[in-house]
C-alpha positions, -999 to 999 in steps of 0.1 A, spaced: 0 0 0 13 34 -9 21 59 18 3 93 14 16 126 27 3 162 25 12 177 -8 -7 210 -8 -33 230 12 -61 242 -11 -79 275 -5 -112 268 -23 -135 238 -31 -136 248 -67 -98 247 -70 -98 214 -51 -124 198 -74 -106 209 -106 -73 194 -93 -91 163 -82 -106 158 -117 -73 163 -134 -55 138 -110 -82 112 -116 -80 116 -153 -42 110 -152 -46 81 -128 -26 97 -100 -36 83 -66 -47 110 -42 -70 118 -13 -88 151 -10 -96 161 27 -118 190 36 -111 209 68 -148 215 73 -161 204 107 -199 205 111 -196 210 148 -180 243 142 -198 251 110 -166 253 89 -149 278 113 -115 263 107 -117 267 70 -114 304 75 -79 299 91 -65 267 76 -79 268 40 -106 247 24 -87 215 28 -57 195 17 -46 171 -10 -26 140 1 -8 117 -23 23 95 -26 55 116 -23 68 105 -57 39 124 -74 45 157 -55 63 175 -84 38 164 -110 8 174 -88 23 209 -81 30 214 -118 -6 204 -126 -19 229 -99 3 256 -114 -11 249 -148 -46 252 -134 -38 285 -118 -25 299 -151 -54 287 -172 -77 316 -183 -113 313 -171 -135 292 -193 -105 276 -211 
């Protein structure tokens, strides 16, 4: 079984879902974890970000490159 580690903290759910879709399409193993806690109505997301993406360390550079590409894509592209 592969060992997962934190790769990046994501600031919004939209950005997280876009990245998740791209990683799934490329067959890169990953786990998307939201920081939302229903007991505190999402209070921690204001301080920690929307959530985090965990994946095997050997995919770190590829994931960060994909994320950078998403950030540089014009809206609607």
